[in-house]
N, CA and C of each residue as an Amber inpcrd file, in Angstrom:
protein
   207
 -14.2620000  -8.5050000  10.5740000 -13.5280000  -7.5650000   9.7540000
 -12.0840000  -8.0270000   9.5560000 -11.5060000  -8.5520000  10.5990000
 -10.1180000  -8.9910000  10.5140000  -9.9720000 -10.1640000   9.5470000
 -10.9590000 -11.0750000   9.5340000 -10.8650000 -12.2020000   8.6240000
 -11.0080000 -11.7680000   7.1770000 -11.8810000 -10.8190000   6.9100000
 -12.0230000 -10.3620000   5.5350000 -10.7650000  -9.6290000   5.0730000
 -10.1340000  -8.8970000   5.9720000  -8.8860000  -8.2310000   5.6400000
  -7.7880000  -9.2530000   5.3790000  -7.7540000 -10.3040000   6.1860000
  -6.7650000 -11.3660000   6.0020000  -6.9780000 -12.0690000   4.6760000
  -8.2240000 -12.3680000   4.3400000  -8.5290000 -13.0060000   3.0550000
  -8.1270000 -12.1010000   1.8990000  -8.3910000 -10.8090000   2.0440000
  -8.0270000  -9.8610000   0.9960000  -6.5100000  -9.8390000   0.7820000
  -5.7660000  -9.8040000   1.8730000  -4.2970000  -9.7780000   1.7730000
  -3.7860000 -11.0660000   1.1360000  -4.3670000 -12.2100000   1.5200000
  -3.9610000 -13.4860000   0.9210000  -4.2190000 -13.4920000  -0.5770000
  -5.3810000 -12.9630000  -0.9900000  -5.7010000 -12.9210000  -2.4160000
  -4.7520000 -12.0090000  -3.1850000  -4.3900000 -10.8720000  -2.5850000
  -3.4640000  -9.9460000  -3.2430000  -2.0840000 -10.5880000  -3.3870000
  -1.6090000 -11.2190000  -2.3340000  -0.2970000 -11.8710000  -2.3790000
  -0.3080000 -13.0020000  -3.3970000  -1.3820000 -13.7830000  -3.3990000
  -1.5080000 -14.8930000  -4.3430000  -1.5030000 -14.3780000  -5.7850000
  -2.2230000 -13.3060000  -6.0380000  -2.2690000 -12.7300000  -7.3870000
  -0.8990000 -12.2020000  -7.7920000  -0.1830000 -11.5840000  -6.8660000
   1.1450000 -11.0640000  -7.1900000   2.1100000 -12.1930000  -7.4900000
   2.0360000 -13.2720000  -6.7240000   2.9180000 -14.4100000  -6.9720000
   2.6350000 -15.0060000  -8.3430000   1.3570000 -15.1620000  -8.6880000
   1.0110000 -15.6870000 -10.0070000   1.4920000 -14.7530000 -11.1130000
   1.4020000 -13.4390000 -10.8870000   1.8870000 -12.4850000 -11.8840000
   3.4000000 -12.5700000 -12.0450000   4.1060000 -12.7420000 -10.9390000
   5.5660000 -12.8730000 -11.0130000   5.9400000 -14.1280000 -11.7920000
   5.2180000 -15.2480000 -11.5370000   5.4890000 -16.4700000 -12.2900000
   5.1970000 -16.2810000 -13.7720000   4.1360000 -15.5600000 -14.0890000
   3.7860000 -15.3250000 -15.4900000   4.8530000 -14.4860000 -16.1890000
   5.3470000 -13.4640000 -15.5050000   6.3910000 -12.6150000 -16.0900000
   7.6850000 -13.3980000 -16.2690000   8.0430000 -14.1850000 -15.2590000
   9.2590000 -14.9950000 -15.3600000   9.1470000 -16.0040000 -16.5030000
   7.9730000 -16.5900000 -16.6650000   7.7620000 -17.5410000 -17.7560000
   7.8630000 -16.8480000 -19.1100000   7.2900000 -15.6620000 -19.2120000
   7.3550000 -14.9190000 -20.4730000   8.7920000 -14.5610000 -20.8230000
   9.5710000 -14.1400000 -19.8330000  10.9780000 -13.8240000 -20.0990000
  11.7610000 -15.0600000 -20.4990000  11.4840000 -16.1780000 -19.8440000
  12.1620000 -17.4190000 -20.2000000  11.8330000 -17.8290000 -21.6290000
  10.5650000 -17.7010000 -21.9950000  10.1580000 -18.0230000 -23.3640000
  10.8170000 -17.0680000 -24.3580000  10.9050000 -15.7960000 -23.9970000
  11.5310000 -14.8090000 -24.8780000  13.0010000 -15.1610000 -25.1490000
  13.7220000 -15.4910000 -24.0800000  15.1290000 -15.8310000 -24.2600000
  15.3070000 -17.2090000 -24.8880000  14.3420000 -18.1000000 -24.6700000
  14.4170000 -19.4220000 -25.2870000  14.2350000 -19.3180000 -26.7940000
  13.5270000 -18.2940000 -27.2400000  13.3310000 -18.1140000 -28.6810000
  14.6450000 -17.8060000 -29.3900000  15.6230000 -17.3140000 -28.6480000
  16.9260000 -17.0440000 -29.2490000  17.7640000 -18.3100000 -29.3770000
  17.3020000 -19.3860000 -28.7430000  18.0130000 -20.6510000 -28.8100000
  17.4640000 -21.4990000 -29.9540000  17.8080000 -22.7510000 -29.9190000
  17.3290000 -23.7100000 -30.9010000  15.8030000 -23.8150000 -30.8330000
  15.1150000 -23.8770000 -31.9620000  13.6430000 -23.9560000 -31.9420000
  13.1060000 -25.1870000 -31.1960000  13.8310000 -26.2860000 -31.2420000
  13.3750000 -27.4890000 -30.5370000  13.4100000 -27.2550000 -29.0230000
  14.4740000 -26.6280000 -28.5490000  14.5840000 -26.3190000 -27.1290000
  13.4970000 -25.3350000 -26.7250000  13.2620000 -24.3380000 -27.5390000
  12.2320000 -23.3440000 -27.2650000  10.8510000 -23.9880000 -27.1750000
  10.5520000 -24.8790000 -28.0960000   9.2630000 -25.5760000 -28.0880000
   9.1240000 -26.4400000 -26.8410000  10.1840000 -27.1040000 -26.4600000
  10.1580000 -27.9350000 -25.2600000   9.9140000 -27.1200000 -24.0040000
  10.5710000 -25.9660000 -23.9090000  10.3960000 -25.1030000 -22.7420000
   8.9680000 -24.5750000 -22.6710000   8.4420000 -24.1230000 -23.7890000
   7.0730000 -23.5890000 -23.8150000   6.0740000 -24.6780000 -23.4370000
   6.2450000 -25.8670000 -23.9860000   5.3390000 -26.9650000 -23.6800000
   5.3980000 -27.3300000 -22.2000000   6.5940000 -27.4020000 -21.6450000
   6.7520000 -27.7310000 -20.2240000   6.0920000 -26.6740000 -19.3410000
   6.2650000 -25.3990000 -19.6930000   5.6550000 -24.3310000 -18.8990000
   4.1310000 -24.3670000 -18.9690000   3.5870000 -24.6370000 -20.1440000
   2.1300000 -24.7120000 -20.2800000   1.5550000 -25.8930000 -19.5050000
   2.2260000 -27.0290000 -19.5690000   1.7550000 -28.2070000 -18.8350000
   1.8430000 -27.9610000 -17.3310000   2.9460000 -27.3780000 -16.8780000
   3.1050000 -27.0880000 -15.4510000   2.0360000 -26.1060000 -14.9720000
   1.7570000 -25.0930000 -15.7610000   0.7270000 -24.1190000 -15.3960000
  -0.6490000 -24.7800000 -15.3390000  -0.9520000 -25.6420000 -16.2950000
  -2.2470000 -26.3200000 -16.3130000  -2.4010000 -27.2450000 -15.1070000
  -1.3440000 -27.9650000 -14.7620000  -1.4030000 -28.8510000 -13.5990000
  -1.5900000 -28.0420000 -12.3280000  -0.8750000 -26.9410000 -12.2000000
  -1.0010000 -26.0820000 -11.0210000  -2.4310000 -25.5710000 -10.8690000
  -2.9970000 -25.0780000 -11.9550000  -4.3610000 -24.5470000 -11.9010000
  -5.3690000 -25.6520000 -11.5830000  -5.1720000 -26.8390000 -12.1610000
  -6.0790000 -27.9520000 -11.9150000  -6.0480000 -28.3760000 -10.4450000
  -4.8560000 -28.5310000  -9.8890000  -4.7200000 -28.9420000  -8.4920000
  -5.2880000 -27.8720000  -7.5690000  -5.0210000 -26.6180000  -7.8790000
  -5.5550000 -25.5210000  -7.0550000  -7.0780000 -25.5200000  -7.0680000
  -7.6690000 -25.7470000  -8.2280000  -9.1290000 -25.7680000  -8.3340000
  -9.7170000 -26.9630000  -7.5740000  -9.0510000 -28.1200000  -7.6710000
  -9.5310000 -29.3010000  -6.9520000  -9.4800000 -29.0840000  -5.4430000
  -8.4060000 -28.4630000  -4.9670000  -8.2930000 -28.1860000  -3.5320000
  -9.3720000 -27.2150000  -3.0850000  -9.6250000 -26.1980000  -3.8990000
 -10.6360000 -25.2020000  -3.5490000 -12.0210000 -25.8390000  -3.5100000
 -12.3130000 -26.7220000  -4.4720000 -13.6180000 -27.3600000  -4.5190000
 -13.8210000 -28.3060000  -3.3380000 -12.7600000 -28.9140000  -2.8670000
 -12.8670000 -29.8480000  -1.7410000 -12.7480000 -29.1540000  -0.4040000
 -12.4720000 -27.8560000  -0.4200000 -12.4550000 -27.0880000   0.8050000
 -11.1250000 -27.0960000   1.5470000 -10.0250000 -27.4670000   0.8710000
  -8.7340000 -27.4790000   1.5300000  -8.1520000 -26.0860000   1.6970000
  -8.5160000 -25.1890000   0.7800000  -8.0130000 -23.8270000   0.8760000
  -9.0480000 -22.9560000   1.5770000  -8.5690000 -22.0460000   2.3830000
  -9.4820000 -21.1690000   3.1150000  -9.6610000 -19.8250000   2.4560000
  -9.2830000 -19.6970000   1.2230000  -9.3630000 -18.3950000   0.5900000
 -10.1520000 -18.3870000  -0.5800000
């Protein structure tokens, strides 16, 4: 029971952290839109690439059994 509770808490914390990153990224994109369009495009592209790399690495770790959650 304790392990399932621990896994649940880890999943909730992980989801909240991802949500905070998503909100921060959205706000950054919103304020970047007020700047030069080239800068805005660069910021959006960098954020999308960083998010894709993060998700890819996380999935690879999970498939190889490095993560316990």
